[in-house]
C-alpha positions in Angstrom: -21.9 25.7 18.0 -22.2 26.5 14.2 -23.2 23.6 12.0 -20.0 23.8 9.9 -17.9 23.6 13.0 -19.7 20.6 14.2 -19.4 19.0 10.7 -15.7 19.7 10.6 -15.1 18.2 14.0 -17.1 15.1 13.0 -15.1 14.7 9.8 -11.9 14.8 11.9 -13.1 11.9 14.0 -14.0 9.6 11.1 -10.5 8.1 10.6 -10.2 7.4 14.4 -13.7 5.9 14.5 -12.9 3.7 11.5 -9.6 2.6 13.0 -11.3 1.7 16.3 -14.0 -0.2 14.5 -11.4 -2.2 12.5 -9.5 -3.0 15.7 -12.6 -4.3 17.4 -13.6 -6.4 14.4 -10.1 -7.9 14.3 -10.1 -8.8 18.0 -13.5 -10.5 17.7 -12.3 -12.6 14.7 -8.9 -13.6 16.2 -8.5 -17.4 17.0 -4.7 -17.7 17.5 -1.7 -15.5 18.0 2.0 -16.3 18.5 4.1 -13.2 19.1 7.4 -15.1 19.6 8.2 -12.7 22.4 10.2 -14.5 25.1 8.5 -17.8 24.2 7.7 -19.9 21.2 4.3 -20.9 22.5 1.2 -18.9 21.4 0.1 -16.2 23.9 -3.5 -16.6 22.6 -5.0 -19.8 21.3 -8.5 -21.3 21.0 -6.7 -24.7 20.9 -3.3 -26.0 21.9 -0.9 -23.1 22.3 2.3 -25.2 22.2 5.0 -25.1 19.6 6.2 -28.5 18.6 9.3 -30.0 17.0 9.5 -33.4 15.3 12.3 -35.2 13.5 10.4 -35.3 10.2 6.9 -35.3 8.8 6.9 -39.1 8.8 7.9 -39.0 12.5 5.4 -36.2 13.6 3.9 -38.5 16.2 7.2 -38.3 18.0 6.9 -34.5 18.3 7.9 -32.7 21.6 6.6 -29.3 22.7 9.8 -27.4 22.6 12.4 -25.8 20.3 14.9 -28.2 18.7 18.1 -29.1 20.4 20.0 -28.4 17.2 20.4 -24.8 16.1 17.8 -25.0 13.4 15.2 -22.7 15.1 15.6 -20.3 18.1 14.2 -17.2 19.6 16.1 -14.2 18.4 16.1 -11.5 21.1 14.9 -8.1 19.9 15.2 -9.0 16.2 11.4 -9.3 15.5 9.1 -7.0 13.7 7.7 -6.5 17.2 10.0 -7.5 20.0 11.6 -10.9 19.5 11.3 -13.2 16.5 11.5 -16.9 15.6 14.8 -17.3 13.6 15.3 -20.4 11.5 18.2 -22.0 9.6 16.4 -25.2 8.7 17.7 -27.3 5.8 17.0 -30.6 7.6 14.0 -32.9 7.7 13.0 -31.4 11.1 9.6 -29.9 11.2 8.2 -27.2 13.5 4.5 -26.8 14.0 1.4 -25.8 16.0 -1.7 -27.9 16.0 -4.6 -26.6 13.9 -7.5 -28.0 15.9 -9.6 -25.0 17.1 -6.7 -22.6 16.4 -8.0 -22.5 12.9 -11.8 -22.2 12.8 -12.2 -25.0 10.2 -15.7 -25.6 8.9 -16.8 -28.5 6.7 -19.3 -26.2 4.9 -18.8 -22.7 3.6 -15.4 -22.0 5.3 -13.6 -18.7 5.4 -10.5 -17.4 7.2 -7.3 -15.4 7.3 -3.6 -16.2 7.8 -1.2 -13.3 8.8 2.5 -13.2 9.5 5.7 -11.3 8.9 8.9 -12.5 7.1 12.4 -11.1 6.9 14.9 -12.5 4.4 16.5 -12.0 1.0 15.2 -15.2 -0.8 17.8 -15.4 -3.6 20.7 -15.1 -1.1 19.4 -16.7 2.1 17.6 -19.8 0.8 19.3 -23.0 -0.2 19.7 -23.3 -4.0 17.6 -25.9 -5.7 15.0 -26.3 -2.9 11.5 -25.1 -2.5 10.8 -23.2 0.8 7.5 -23.0 2.6 7.5 -20.4 5.3 4.0 -21.8 6.3 2.1 -24.9 5.2 -1.2 -26.1 6.7 -2.4 -29.6 5.9 -3.4 -33.0 7.4 -1.7 -34.9 4.5 0.7 -33.2 2.1 1.4 -30.0 0.3 -0.7 -31.0 -2.7 -3.7 -32.5 -0.9 -6.0 -30.2 1.2 -3.3 -27.7 1.9 -2.9 -23.9 2.4 0.7 -22.7 2.0 3.0 -20.0 0.8 6.3 -20.8 -0.8 9.4 -19.5 -2.7 10.3 -21.2 -5.9 13.5 -23.2 -5.9 15.4 -21.2 -8.5 16.3 -17.6 -8.8 15.0 -15.1 -9.3 12.6 -16.7 -6.8 8.9 -16.1 -7.1 6.7 -15.9 -4.1 3.5 -17.9 -4.3 0.3 -18.3 -2.2 -1.7 -21.5 -2.7 -4.9 -23.3 -1.8 -4.7 -26.9 -3.0 -8.0 -28.6 -2.6 -8.3 -32.3 -2.1 -6.2 -34.0 -4.8 -9.3 -35.6 -6.2 -10.8 -32.1 -6.7 -8.0 -30.1 -8.2 -6.1 -32.9 -10.0 -8.6 -35.7 -10.6 -6.7 -37.2 -13.5 -3.4 -37.4 -11.6 -1.5 -35.2 -14.0 2.2 -34.6 -13.4 2.3 -31.2 -11.7 5.8 -30.5 -13.2 4.3 -30.6 -16.6 1.2 -28.4 -15.9 1.0 -25.1 -17.7 1.1 -21.8 -15.9 -2.2 -21.1 -14.2 -3.2 -24.8 -14.0 -2.2 -25.1 -10.3 -4.3 -23.2 -7.7 -1.7 -20.6 -6.8 -1.1 -16.9 -6.8 2.4 -16.0 -8.1 4.1 -12.8 -7.1 7.1 -12.6 -9.5 8.9 -9.6 -7.9 8.2 -9.8 -4.2 9.5 -7.1 -1.8 11.5 -9.3 0.5 14.8 -8.0 1.9 17.0 -9.1 4.8 17.0 -5.6 6.3 13.2 -5.1 6.3 10.1 -6.9 7.3 7.3 -7.9 4.9 3.7 -8.5 6.0 2.0 -11.5 4.4 -1.7 -12.1 4.5 -3.8 -14.8 2.9 -7.6 -14.6 3.0 -9.9 -17.3 1.8 -13.7 -17.5 1.5 -16.4 -19.8 0.2 -14.3 -22.9 0.6 -16.0 -26.2 1.1 -19.2 -25.1 -0.8 -18.9 -27.8 -3.5 -19.1 -25.1 -6.1 -16.5 -23.3 -8.2 -16.8 -20.1 -6.1 -13.8 -20.3 -3.8 -11.7 -17.1 -3.5 -8.1 -16.9 -2.3 -6.6 -13.4 -1.9 -3.0 -12.4 -1.3 -1.8 -9.3 0.4 1.7 -7.9 0.9 2.3 -5.0 3.2 -1.4 -4.2 3.4 -2.0 -4.2 -0.3 -3.6 -6.7 -2.6 -1.1 -8.8 -4.5 -3.4 -11.2 -6.4 -6.6 -13.2 -6.3 -7.4 -16.8 -7.3 -11.1 -17.4 -8.2 -13.5 -19.7 -10.0 -12.3 -22.9 -8.4 -13.9 -25.5 -6.2 -11.9 -25.3 -3.0 -12.9 -28.4 -1.1 -10.3 -29.1 1.7 -11.3 -32.1 3.7 -9.6 -31.9 7.1 -9.6 -33.8 10.2 -8.7 -30.9 12.4 -7.1 -33.2 15.0 -4.6 -34.4 12.3 -3.9 -31.0 10.7 -0.6 -29.2 11.4 0.4 -25.6 11.0 4.0 -26.2 9.7 6.4 -23.3 9.9 9.7 -22.8 8.2 10.1 -25.7 5.8 13.6 -25.3 4.3 13.6 -21.8 5.5 16.5 -19.5 6.5 15.3 -16.2 7.9 13.1 -14.6 10.5 9.4 -15.2 11.2 7.1 -13.2 13.4 3.6 -12.4 14.7 1.6 -15.4 13.4 -2.1 -15.0 13.6 -5.3 -16.6 12.4 -8.8 -15.2 12.0 -12.1 -16.9 11.7 -13.2 -15.1 8.5 -11.8 -13.4 5.5 -10.7 -9.9 6.5 -11.7 -7.0 4.3 -9.2 -4.8 2.5 -9.5 -2.1 5.2 -9.0 -4.7 8.0 -5.9 -6.1 6.3 -4.5 -2.5 6.0 -5.4 -1.9 9.7 -3.6 -5.1 10.7 -0.5 -4.1 8.8 -0.5 -0.7 10.5 -1.0 -2.0 14.1 1.7 -0.3 16.2 2.6 -3.4 18.2 1.3 -6.0 15.9 -1.5 -8.4 16.8 -0.6 -8.0 20.5 -2.3 -4.6 20.2 -5.6 -6.4 19.9 -5.2 -8.3 23.1 -4.5 -5.4 25.5 
């Protein structure tokens, strides 16, 4: 076979090879996946796969592994980005969560990881006026103390923000009033014109690396629909967790659809995030 023919054939195979390589790397890094297809519990989990409901954060010890009895969260048949979805209309104190222990590969030293999920809502129309909304928040204590979260601001036009709040003693050692802090003082990436709409799904990914090093070298990167949307750098990102006490809270003050939640044990590359966004059947593709 002529050399040029062989070369041309090899070049045609490169995209397929790269795609297969990305899929393999994603599968190896996966630690948790909840597809919300026919059940709220995770289909793949390194730790506890169960979905919990509790009356409030203060009453989280009373949590039960089930959907709430009130119509604040339910499985919506066929309405997901892939299959079914978790639908929420939650303006109460009720909390929904998974347990973080082993489902998130926390490390006390030099920790990295990735959070991935899909949202469908029109924030300025669907969210309750005057309230912050956290589609996801991961913490053992509170939103401003060793917490990873994404939120929508409480007033329109609502901004979308992705945040890594280190231990309070690290990011706010003087106990300043966060309401009075200037823009850029809090450890957040703000997306002022996010592409969220009620009739389309938006893919959200947050990667983090070099957390818990004790140095100002932590990196938080935000992605929307497979593309970088911002980066937060040059901060000490020390998050002191007791994994057994850390919760993956979903849908705080949220009214909309939520689907295909996944965690990975390292910061995915740009190419891997794009590959994740393009998976035909979502993260379930990796588990077949």
